[in-house]
Each structure stands twice: as structure tokens, then as C-alpha cells.
C-alpha positions in Angstrom: -0.3 -0.2 0.1 1.7 2.7 -1.0 1.5 6.7 -0.4 -2.2 7.2 -0.1 -2.4 5.0 2.9 0.2 6.8 4.7 -1.5 9.9 3.7 -4.9 8.7 5.5 -4.0 7.6 8.5 -1.0 10.5 9.1 0.4 8.3 12.0 4.2 8.0 11.1 6.5 10.0 14.0 8.5 12.1 12.4 12.1 13.2 13.3 13.3 16.8 12.2 16.5 17.2 12.2 18.1 21.2 12.1 20.9 21.9 9.6 20.4 25.2 8.3 21.5 24.4 4.8 18.1 22.7 4.5 15.7 24.5 6.5 13.4 24.5 3.7 13.6 20.5 3.2 12.9 20.4 6.9 10.3 22.7 7.2 8.5 20.1 4.0 9.4 17.3 5.6 7.9 18.4 9.3 4.7 19.1 7.3 5.1 15.8 5.6 5.3 17.0 1.6 8.1 14.4 1.7 8.1 14.0 -2.3 9.5 18.0 -2.7 11.1 16.9 0.4 13.3 14.0 -1.5 14.3 16.5 -4.2 15.9 19.3 -2.1 17.8 16.2 0.2 18.7 14.3 -3.1 20.3 17.9 -5.3 22.5 17.8 -1.6 23.6 14.7 -1.9 24.4 15.2 -5.7 26.1 18.1 -4.8 28.7 16.0 -2.8 27.1 15.8 1.1 27.1 12.4 2.3 26.6 13.1 5.8 24.5 10.3 8.1 22.2 13.6 8.9 21.7 13.8 5.4 20.9 10.3 3.8 18.7 9.4 6.9 16.3 12.0 5.7 16.9 11.3 2.4 16.0 7.7 3.2 13.5 8.8 5.8 11.3 10.9 3.0 10.7 8.0 0.9 10.5 5.7 3.8 7.7 7.4 4.9 5.7 7.7 1.7 6.4 4.0 1.2 8.8 4.1 -1.5 10.7 1.3 -0.4 12.7 0.9 -3.6 14.4 4.7 -3.4 14.3 4.5 0.5 16.4 1.4 0.2 19.3 3.1 -1.9 19.8 5.9 0.8 19.4 3.5 3.6 22.0 1.7 2.2 24.4 4.1 1.2 23.8 5.2 5.1 24.7 1.8 6.9 27.3 0.7 4.3 29.4 4.8 5.1 27.7 4.2 9.4 27.5 0.7 10.0 29.2 1.5 13.6 27.4 4.8 14.4 24.1 4.6 13.0 20.7 4.5 15.1 19.8 0.4 15.3 16.7 2.3 14.1 17.9 2.3 10.9 19.0 -1.0 10.8 15.3 -1.8 10.7 14.1 0.4 8.1 16.6 -1.1 6.0 15.4 -4.8 7.1 11.8 -3.2 6.5 12.9 -2.1 2.6 14.8 -4.7 2.1 11.4 -6.6 1.8 9.8 -4.1 0.2 12.1 -5.0 -2.9 11.9 -8.6 -2.4 15.2 -9.5 -1.1 14.2 -11.5 1.6 17.0 -13.5 2.9 19.1 -9.9 2.9 16.2 -9.0 5.0 16.6 -11.6 7.8 20.0 -10.8 8.1 19.4 -6.7 8.8 16.4 -8.0 10.9 18.5 -10.2 12.8 21.5 -7.4 13.2 18.7 -5.1 14.8 17.7 -7.2 17.1 21.5 -7.4 18.6 22.5 -3.9 18.4 18.7 -2.5 19.5 17.5 -2.1 23.1 16.0 -5.6 24.4 12.9 -4.5 25.5 12.0 -2.9 22.5 8.8 -5.0 21.3 9.6 -5.7 17.8 12.6 -7.9 18.7 9.5 -10.7 19.1 7.5 -9.2 16.7 10.0 -10.5 14.3 12.1 -13.3 16.2 10.2 -16.0 13.6 9.8 -18.2 16.5 6.7 -19.8 15.2 7.3 -19.5 11.9 9.9 -18.5 9.3 9.7 -16.6 6.3 9.9 -19.4 4.2 7.5 -21.6 5.8 5.2 -18.2 4.9 6.2 -18.5 1.5 5.7 -22.2 0.9 2.2 -21.4 1.9 -0.4 -22.8 -0.6 -2.1 -20.2 -3.0 -5.6 -20.1 -1.7 -6.8 -17.3 -3.6 -6.9 -16.2 -7.5 -6.9 -12.0 -7.8 -8.3 -9.8 -11.0 -7.6 -5.8 -11.3 -10.6 -4.4 -12.2 -11.9 -1.4 -14.3 -12.7 1.4 -11.7 -8.9 1.2 -11.1 -7.4 4.5 -12.1 -3.5 6.1 -12.6 -4.0 7.6 -9.3 -4.7 5.3 -5.3 -8.1 3.5 -5.4 -8.9 1.5 -1.9 -11.2 0.7 0.7 -13.9 -1.2 -0.6 -17.0 -1.4 1.2 -19.8 -3.9 0.4 -23.8 -1.6 -0.1 -25.7 -4.2 -1.4 -25.0 -4.8 -5.1 -23.1 -1.6 -5.1 -18.8 -1.5 -3.6 -18.5 1.9 -2.6 -14.2 2.6 -2.1 -12.0 5.9 -2.2 -10.4 7.4 -5.0 -8.2 10.0 -5.6 -9.1 10.2 -9.2 -8.8 13.9 -10.8 -12.5 15.0 -12.2 -13.9 17.9 -13.0 -16.4 16.8 -11.1 -14.5 18.2 -8.0 -11.9 21.5 -8.0 -8.5 20.2 -9.0 -6.5 20.4 -5.4 -3.8 18.1 -4.5 -2.1 16.9 -1.4 1.7 18.1 -1.1 2.6 14.2 0.5 3.0 13.3 -2.7 1.0 15.3 -5.5 -2.2 13.4 -5.8 -5.8 14.6 -5.6 -7.5 14.7 -2.6 -9.6 11.4 -1.8 -13.3 11.1 -2.1 -16.0 8.2 -2.1 -17.4 6.7 -4.8 -20.0 4.1 -5.9 -19.8 1.2 -8.6 -21.7 -1.9 -10.0 -20.7 -5.0 -9.2 -21.3 -7.3 -11.6 -23.4 -10.7 -11.5 -19.9 -13.0 -11.0 -18.3 -10.4 -8.7 -15.6 -10.4 -11.0 -15.4 -6.9 -11.7 -16.9 -3.3 -10.5 -18.0 -0.5 -13.2 -17.6 3.2 -11.8 -21.0 5.1 -11.9 -20.8 8.4 -9.7 -19.4 10.2 -6.7 -20.7 7.9 -4.0 -22.3 10.9 -1.5 -22.7 14.9 -1.7 -23.1 15.5 2.0 -20.3 12.6 3.1 -17.8 14.0 0.6 -15.4 17.4 1.2 -12.7 19.4 -0.1 -10.2 17.3 1.7 -9.4 13.2 2.3 -13.0 11.3 3.2 -12.0 7.4 2.7 -12.9 3.6 4.2 -16.5 2.9 5.2 -18.8 0.4 7.0 -22.7 0.3 6.3 -25.6 -1.5 8.9 -27.6 -3.8 8.0 -30.1 -1.8 7.2 -27.6 0.3 5.0 -29.6 3.4 7.4 -26.3 4.1 9.0 -22.6 4.6 8.0 -19.3 5.3 9.5 -16.4 6.8 7.9 -13.2 8.3 8.0 -12.1 12.1 7.2 -9.6 14.3 8.4 -10.3 16.2 11.4 -12.3 18.9 8.9 -15.3 21.4 10.4 -15.9 23.3 8.0 -11.7 24.5 8.9 -8.8 22.2 8.9 -8.1 21.5 12.3 -4.5 20.5 13.6 -2.5 19.8 16.6 -0.2 21.4 18.0 2.7 20.5 16.4 0.4 21.5 12.9 -0.6 17.5 12.2 -4.3 17.2 11.1 -5.3 13.8 12.3 -8.4 11.5 11.4 -11.8 11.5 13.0 -14.6 9.0 12.6 -17.7 10.3 11.8 -21.4 8.2 11.5 -24.5 9.7 9.1 -27.8 8.4 8.5 -30.0 8.3 5.3 -33.4 9.5 5.5 -35.2 8.1 2.2 -38.2 10.7 2.6 -35.5 13.5 1.5 -33.4 13.7 -1.1 -32.0 9.8 -0.2 -28.7 11.6 0.5 -26.9 11.5 3.8 -27.4 13.8 6.6 -27.0 14.3 10.9 -23.4 13.6 10.7 -21.6 13.3 14.0 -18.2 13.0 15.1 -17.6 9.8 17.5 -16.8 10.7 21.1 -13.7 9.2 21.4 -12.3 11.6 18.7 -9.4 13.8 19.3 -7.5 16.4 17.6 -4.7 14.7 19.0 -4.1 11.2 17.9 -6.1 9.5 15.0 -9.0 7.1 14.3 -10.4 5.8 11.3 -10.5 2.7 9.1 -14.4 1.3 10.9 -16.0 -2.4 10.7 -18.5 -3.6 12.3 -19.2 -6.5 13.9 -22.2 -8.9 12.0 -25.0 -8.4 14.6 -23.8 -4.8 14.3 -23.4 -4.0 17.9 -19.9 -3.8 17.8 -17.2 -1.3 16.1 -14.0 -1.6 15.5 -11.3 1.1 13.9 -7.9 1.9 14.3 -5.7 4.6 16.6 -2.4 5.4 17.7 -4.5 6.6 20.7 -3.1 6.7 24.4 -3.1 3.0 25.5 -1.3 1.4 21.8 1.3 -1.0 21.8 2.7 0.0 18.2 2.4 2.4 15.5 -1.2 1.8 15.1 -4.1 -0.5 17.1 -6.9 -2.3 16.5 -9.7 -1.1 18.9 -13.0 -2.1 19.7 -16.4 -0.2 21.2 -19.8 -1.7 22.3 -23.0 0.4 20.2 -25.7 0.8 23.0 -29.1 0.7 21.9 -29.4 4.9 22.0 -26.0 4.8 19.6 -24.0 5.8 22.3 -20.9 3.7 22.5 -18.1 2.0 25.2 -14.8 2.9 25.9 -12.6 2.1 23.2 -10.4 -0.9 23.9 -7.1 -2.1 22.8 -7.8 -5.8 20.9 -4.4 -6.7 22.9 -1.1 -8.4 22.4 -2.2 -11.2 19.8 -3.6 -9.5 17.3 -1.1 -5.8 17.9 2.2 -5.7 17.5 5.1 -2.7 17.5 4.2 -2.6 14.2 1.1 -1.1 12.2 -2.4 -2.9 12.1 -4.8 -1.3 9.7 -8.4 -2.0 7.9 -10.0 -4.6 9.8 -13.2 -6.2 8.7 -15.5 -8.4 10.6 -17.3 -11.4 9.2 -19.5 -14.0 11.9 -16.4 -15.7 12.8 -13.0 -14.2 11.4 -11.0 -10.5 11.9 -9.1 -9.8 8.6 -6.7 -7.1 8.8 -3.6 -6.2 7.6 -0.4 -5.9 9.4 3.5 -5.2 8.7 3.9 -6.4 12.6 3.3 -9.8 12.3 5.8 -12.4 10.0 4.9 -11.6 6.5 6.5 -11.6 3.1 6.7 -7.4 2.4 4.9 -4.0 3.5 1.3 -4.8 5.2 -0.1 -8.5 4.7 -3.5 -9.9 5.1 -4.1 -12.0 8.3 -7.0 -13.5 9.7 -7.5 -14.7 13.2 -10.7 -16.7 13.9 -12.8 -15.8 16.3 -13.5 -18.1 19.6 -15.9 -17.3 22.4 -14.0 -15.3 24.7 -10.7 -14.5 22.1 -9.1 -14.3 18.9 -6.6 -16.7 17.6 -3.0 -16.5 16.5 -3.1 -14.5 13.4 -2.8 -16.6 10.6 -0.9 -14.9 7.0 -3.2 -15.6 4.3 0.0 -16.2 1.9 1.2 -15.7 -2.0 -0.7 -14.7 -4.0 -2.8 -12.4 -2.6 -0.3 -11.0 -0.3 2.8 -9.4 -2.2 6.2 -8.1 -0.9 4.4 -4.9 -1.2 1.7 -3.3 0.6 -1.7 -6.4 0.8 -5.1 -4.5 2.7 -8.7 -3.6 2.8 -9.6 -7.4 2.3 -13.3 -7.8 2.3 -14.7 -11.1 1.2 -18.4 -12.5 1.0 -18.0 -15.9 2.8 -21.2 -17.3 1.2 -19.2 -17.6 -2.3 -15.7 -17.1 -0.8 -15.1 -14.0 -3.6 -14.3 -10.4 -2.0 -12.1 -7.7 -3.2 -8.5 -6.5 -1.4 -5.9 -3.5 -2.2 -2.3 -3.4 -3.1 0.0 -1.6 -4.4 2.1 -4.7 -6.5 4.1 -4.6 -9.5 1.9 -4.8 -12.3 -1.7 -2.6 -11.5 -3.2 0.0 -13.2 -2.0 3.5 -10.8 -0.8 3.9 -7.1 -3.2 1.3 -4.8 -5.3 -0.9 -6.7 -8.6 -2.7 -6.1 -8.2 -6.7 -7.0 -11.4 -9.1 -7.2 -10.5 -11.9 -5.2 -12.0 -15.9 -5.8 -10.8 -18.6 -2.7 -10.0 -21.4 -4.7 -9.3 -23.1 -1.2 -12.2 -23.1 1.0 -11.5 -21.7 4.7 -10.9 -24.6 7.2 -10.5 -27.0 4.2 -6.7 -27.1 5.9 -8.3 -28.3 9.4 -10.6 -31.5 7.4 -8.5 -34.5 8.4 -8.9 -36.8 5.3 -10.0 -40.3 6.4 -7.4 -43.1 6.1 -5.1 -40.2 4.9 -1.7 -40.9 6.3 1.9 -39.0 6.0 5.5 -40.2 6.8 7.7 -37.3 7.7 11.9 -37.1 7.7 14.4 -35.0 6.6 17.6 -33.4 7.2 19.3 -30.6 9.5 21.9 -28.2 7.7 24.0 -25.3 9.7 22.6 -21.9 8.2 25.8 -21.0 7.3 28.1 -23.4 5.8 25.4 -25.7 4.8 26.9 -28.7 6.7 24.6 -31.4 7.4 24.7 -31.7 11.7 24.3 -34.9 13.9 23.4 -35.3 16.6 20.4 -32.6 16.8 17.6 -33.2 18.9 14.2 -33.5 16.5 11.0 -32.9 18.6 7.2 -33.5 17.1 4.9 -31.5 17.9 0.9 -30.9 17.2 -0.9 -28.0 16.5 -1.8 -27.4 20.6 1.7 -27.7 21.3 1.5 -31.4 22.4 4.4 -33.2 21.6 4.5 -36.4 19.9 7.8 -38.0 19.7 11.4 -37.4 19.1 14.7 -38.5 17.2 18.1 -37.4 16.6 19.6 -37.0 13.8 22.2 -38.8 12.1 26.0 -38.5 11.5 24.2 -37.2 7.7 22.3 -34.9 9.4 19.0 -37.1 8.8 16.1 -37.2 10.5 13.1 -39.6 10.4 10.0 -39.2 12.9 8.5 -43.0 13.4 5.2 -41.8 14.1 2.2 -41.4 11.7 0.8 -37.9 10.8 -2.3 -36.5 9.8 -3.0 -35.1 6.4 -4.2 -31.0 5.8 -2.7 -30.8 10.1 -0.6 -28.5 11.3 2.5 -29.2 13.0 5.5 -27.8 14.4 9.5 -29.6 14.7 11.9 -28.2 17.2 15.5 -28.6 17.2 18.3 -28.5 20.2 21.4 -28.7 20.4 24.6 -27.7 22.2 26.6 -25.1 21.0 23.7 -24.0 18.3 20.5 -21.3 18.8 17.0 -23.2 19.3 15.2 -23.4 16.6 11.8 -24.2 15.1 9.4 -24.7 12.1 5.8 -25.3 11.6 4.7 -27.5 8.0 1.6 -28.1 6.7 0.9 -32.0 5.3 0.0 -32.1 2.3 -3.5 -33.8 1.6 -2.9 -37.0 -0.1 -1.0 -40.1 1.4 3.0 -39.4 0.9 5.9 -38.6 2.2 6.6 -35.2 3.6 10.2 -33.6 2.8 10.7 -31.0 5.6 14.7 -29.4 6.2 15.7 -28.0 9.1 18.5 -25.6 9.8 20.6 -24.5 12.9 22.3 -21.9 13.7 25.5 -21.8 16.0 25.7 -19.4 18.5 28.1 -17.5 17.1 30.4 -17.9 13.7 33.3 -18.4 15.9 31.4 -22.0 16.8 31.4 -24.6 14.7 31.2 -28.4 14.7 34.5 -30.6 13.9 34.3 -34.0 13.5 31.2 -33.9 16.1 33.5 -31.8 18.7 32.5 -27.8 18.9 35.9 -25.5 18.8 36.3 -21.9 18.5 37.2 -21.4 15.1 39.4 -18.7 14.9 43.2 -18.1 12.7 45.8 -20.9 13.8 47.2 -20.0 16.9 51.2 -20.0 15.0 54.3 -20.4 17.6 58.0 -19.2 16.4 60.3 -22.1 16.3 61.1 -23.5 20.0 59.3 -20.9 21.7 56.4 -20.7 23.9 55.5 -16.7 24.0 52.5 -15.2 22.3 53.0 -13.3 19.2 51.4 -10.4 17.6 49.6 -12.0 15.2 48.8 -14.8 17.2 47.1 -12.4 19.8 45.0 -10.9 17.3 43.1 -14.4 17.1 43.2 -14.7 20.5 41.3 -11.5 21.1 38.5 -13.1 18.4 38.6 -16.0 21.4 38.4 -13.4 25.0 35.6 -11.3 23.1 33.1 -14.5 22.0 34.2 -15.7 25.9 33.2 -12.6 27.6 29.6 -12.1 25.5 29.2 -15.3 25.8 29.8 -16.1 29.7 28.2 -19.7 29.6 31.4 -21.0 27.7 33.7 -23.5 29.3 36.6 -24.4 27.1 39.5 -26.7 26.7 43.2 -25.6 25.5 45.1 -27.8 23.2 48.3 -27.2 22.2 50.6 -29.0 19.3 53.8 -28.9 18.1 55.9 -30.0 15.0 57.9 -32.9 14.9 60.8 -31.7 14.7 63.3 -32.1 18.1 62.8 -34.9 20.7 59.6 -36.2 21.4 59.9 -35.5 25.0 60.9 -32.0 24.5 58.0 -30.7 22.0 55.7 -32.5 24.5 56.9 -30.5 27.1 57.2 -27.1 24.6 53.5 -27.7 24.0 52.4 -27.6 27.3 54.2 -24.7 28.1 52.3 -23.1 24.8 49.1 -24.3 26.3 49.5 -22.5 29.5 50.9 -19.2 27.8 48.0 -19.0 25.9 46.2 -20.0 29.0 47.7 -16.8 30.8 47.0 -15.0 27.7 43.5 -15.3 28.4 43.0 -14.7 32.0 45.3 -11.7 31.5 42.6 -10.2 29.0 39.5 -11.0 31.7 38.8 -14.6 30.9 37.9 -16.2 34.7 40.5 -18.7 35.3 37.6 -21.7 35.8 36.1 -21.1 32.5 39.6 -22.5 31.2 39.2 -26.4 32.7 42.0 -27.2 31.2 45.3 -26.4 29.5 46.9 -29.6 27.9 50.2 -30.1 25.7 49.9 -33.6 23.0 54.0 -32.6 21.5 53.9 -33.7 18.2 50.9 -36.4 18.5 48.2 -35.0 16.8 49.8 -33.7 13.4 47.6 -32.2 10.8 49.9 -33.2 8.2 52.6 -35.9 7.2 55.1 -34.4 8.2 56.5 -37.2 10.9 59.5 -37.9 12.5 62.2 -38.2 9.7 59.6 -36.8 6.9 61.3 -33.6 4.7 58.4 -30.5 4.7 58.6 -27.1 4.4 58.8 -24.7 6.8 55.4 -23.7 5.9 53.9 -27.4 6.6 55.7 -27.9 10.0 54.1 -24.6 11.1 50.5 -25.4 10.1 51.1 -28.0 13.4 52.5 -25.3 15.6 49.6 -24.1 17.0 46.7 -24.0 19.8 42.8 -24.8 19.6 39.7 -24.5 21.6 37.5 -27.2 22.8 33.9 -26.4 24.4 33.2 -28.1 27.2 30.6 -26.6 28.0 27.6 -23.8 27.7 
């Protein structure tokens, strides 16, 4: 969802920098006129100004306008030049832009970098920790939708569909002679108004007919609305406008929710327009949807009590058309990111989010409604979701058809409305086919090196979190469960091995009896930790010693300092130091020399701050463990002998 979704919400908080040479751009930026501000910043960069502040501003101008390709360009340059200085927030934004341009592998890498660099209390670390699913799992969700671009779309922004009998009411920035040609400075597009379209008999297309209402449409923004079942009351979103455009003390014009009624006895237009009582001049409220019984109104806001940038709230609608206090839907639905565009059916809440794990930008999620709460949201997968923004989902669950909005590649304009058909009816994934069983096997590999990992504990859990069985990966990394699984059912495997980060993977078995292959990955706690012949070691460059010497050389100190850094970062690690010599000189002399080298290595680590009890042993092996064939009496080059003069670091506890 590009540009106009951001316009609608006006929810983003913006950092304003104060540099005299960019006063004009900063002023435009503070007014959310991002297109104009970006041009000024880019002129400065073209003149050779690659300062951290200007690169931040250029990236932000595009990021807040949801132009991920251009934002990525400037964030990439920013981080490459100022990686150690830039605030972790920019690692987060850079990762988001990478997802937005489809570079998921790099996006995951930078999201991990953000998690390491940021405040550990930052909730986004958990939001993106991917504990239940990985991005590859989301990408592998079986396609369940067919999409078609429809005729009402224009070169501008078209979104926010709502059913109105056989009509579709939606918001558009189409620039027609019906209204004065005025443009919003955020992205140089016209203001939004409501339009009416006729849905065809097969519900696969919509023909634009007319502006929806003379009384609801104003000269500023109107978008996203919800009707009662009898179509006599509407709830809709509008700028804070009542003859004058009202702003808060920072100059921001927020959104408000309004309601209006229709009187068939007059001109059949909407009247009695009123603000809802929980609006405010200091925060935004918008994007309404009603429960099927009409007794609850759900909406989006950044009001006090929000968990993230924007949350979904609910109020009860009383018989006298008064309202209860707004209630946040809580952390199962709302994240530290943006939750937007809710739509309610009898048993499901659909909404868009960039806080839950998704393919890119905003993705559409569904959450089943239980008696007292909402189920964990599920991503609806490709092709309904894309690497850009997908939102504004509405559905007629009787025929499994509906509409969704997206700014994906291949559209007519900015945001487009697509008709969809659900090819896999909701709930099918929960159907267990009679006499249908699955066997599951796979392999475990190292995320970094791709090498297979043995002796990994692989446990299998059902969809309710009950452990079913477990096994160990073999010496070649293969594993197999001696357990029959149901078809078309969700399972989870959890992996554990000393020296590796815990990991898990969710998968869904297919609908036919077959063998399911589930490849798994583990990542060592640190890139310096490796597994060599089923033994965990701290992998650094070889600690070389001069011939017949045991002192620590400068090049050896550089490598030993890596060991020190790792052990200070991982306080539970305990090691054994093993030192070795080449085969020259007597065996007894070499054994004593290697012990002196082991002791010297141990003492160096202790002097650098490693507690002595964490080095459980320092032992010399002389020439008993040569790395090559340079034994007694074998003529070898000096470089070959030097390979045997080394110290190694064996992890004995973590």
C-alpha cells in the first residue's frame, strides 16, 4: 500500500533535524510533504553531501511515503558508510525496505542485526523473532486465492472497498472535473473521495458509476467506511474538518470517525453527520468495520494505550447509539508495528499488518474469533499477499469471493482494488482426510556453512503444542519420525543442540498420503563456534608459535582476542586449550614445549579478562596430533611444519 495509506493515517511520527542549509527541506518534511523534501535532500547528495544526517533524511522521505525502492537506495548508502554509528532504528527500516523490494534473505540478516543492536526491551525484537514461523514457511503456504485487477482502478490511489448491497463503495483520488483539481502535497495526488461502483453478476468486476455522496465528500480526505445491515447508517473516516481543517500543536491534521444517517423521505443522501465521542485533536481514529450483529464497532487508532504505531480497538454500540470506552484488542492481534483495515465476518477478523511475520510491507492476516478471544493471526500467503502492501480485504464468505487492495507490481496505478476468489475454502486446512496418513523425514544443516549436523534433538508437536515424539539426527544430518501424521494438518518441529540457537519450524502436511520432506536449519550461537568431527570448537585463525618458542606472537594475539571477545559475550562457555608442536626435536622435548604453549595461551586469556575457572584445562600434546604427514624423518617445508605449531579451543560446556 503505497503513499495514500500513509496519507490516510497520518500516524507516523517524524524526526525533524535542524541544519540551516536544509531549512526548506526540513520544513517540507515536517509538513509531511515528502516528495518535495526528498528532491531537496537528493540535490544536496548530488552536490557531494554524504553526511549521515542527509542520508537519513533522504531515506526517511521515501520510507514514510512507502517508496521502498528509493528508501532502500539511501539507507543502503547510509549503513555502508556509518554502520557503527547509525541508530538501530535504521537497521530496522533498512530491513523493511529489503523485504519491500523482495530481497528476503538480506532482510532476515538485517532484522537479526537490528535485534542484536537494539534495546532488548524493544518489542519489535519479539515481533520479528519468527519463533512460530519463518519467512520460508510463509512463502510456502499453498496458494488459496485467484486475483483479478478490476475496471474501476485509475492511475491514482483506489482502495477501501465496502459492500453496499450490489454496489461497491470505495475511495479514490481520481482527478475529475466534478471537483476542483486540488492536490495533497504528501505525494502530489488529488484528495480522496467516496465513489460508487456496480458489482457485476459474477462478482469479478466493478464498473464505476458516480461519486457516492455530495454530503459525505468534502474538499479534503474521506476514505474507508462501514454500513449497518439496513444501510441506513454509515461510519466513515475523514480528516479533522468541520468547515476548517483543524491541526494539533505540531501542525498535524489527524483523522476522525464520523457517522451519518440516510433519510429515504428526503433526497436519499446522507445527513445528520456527527463525530464519534472517542475522537481527538491529538491522535487519529479511522478505518471502521462492524460486527455482523451490528453491536460492535472496530477501528484503528494511535490513541494512548496503543501497543504499536497503530492498533485495532473495539467499542460496544448501545441501543441509544452511545458507545462504550475503546478497548485495545491486545497483543495477540496488535504488535509494535501497524495493524490496519480490519474487516469482520461472523467468525473471523481480517486485517492488514506489518508487525506480524509477512512477505513484505502490509500483509493480510486472519484470526478466528473464539468465545472469549482471538486465535493467533495466520498469514494468507501468496498470491493474496505480495512483497509490497496488501490491505483492505473484504469477503463474502457465502461464495468465497471478495476484494483486496494492493500497490503490487503490474497494477493500473498507485493502490489498486483486486477482485479475488478463494480457491481453497476456509477451514479446509483443518479437514483430516479419512485413511490419509503422512510420514515425515528430512535433514538438519548449518545455516551458515550448509554442512549437515548430527546428534540434533528433533521433537515433533501437534497444532495444540502437545509433544508427539522425538528423534536424533544421524551422522549425515538425516532424521525421520517413526510416527504417522494426519493429512492437511499443522505440525511443528523444535530443534535443540549444544552450541546452537534453538529453532523451530511449522509445516502443514499435504492432503494426500505421501512422504513429506521437511528440511531444517540450525545456526551456531556465534559464527566463531563450529563443529569439527562432532566436537564444538572456537574457530579462529591458527595460533602460530615460533620454532622452539612459547611466547604469544602479535599475530597470535589478534586471534586470541577473538576468543576473549566471544567468551566475554557468552559467559556460560567453558573451554579446554590444546596446544601442539611440529615433529622436529625429541618427542619428550616437544611434549614439554607444547605444555608451555598451552600454559602461555591460558595465561594470555586470563590477563585479557577471562575468568580462570572457565578454562578447565590447558594441555600440551606435543607432536602426537599432527595435521599433516610431516612426521619424524619426513622432509617438509617450513610452512607445513608451522601448521602443526598451533593451539585449539575445545568447548566443553555452554
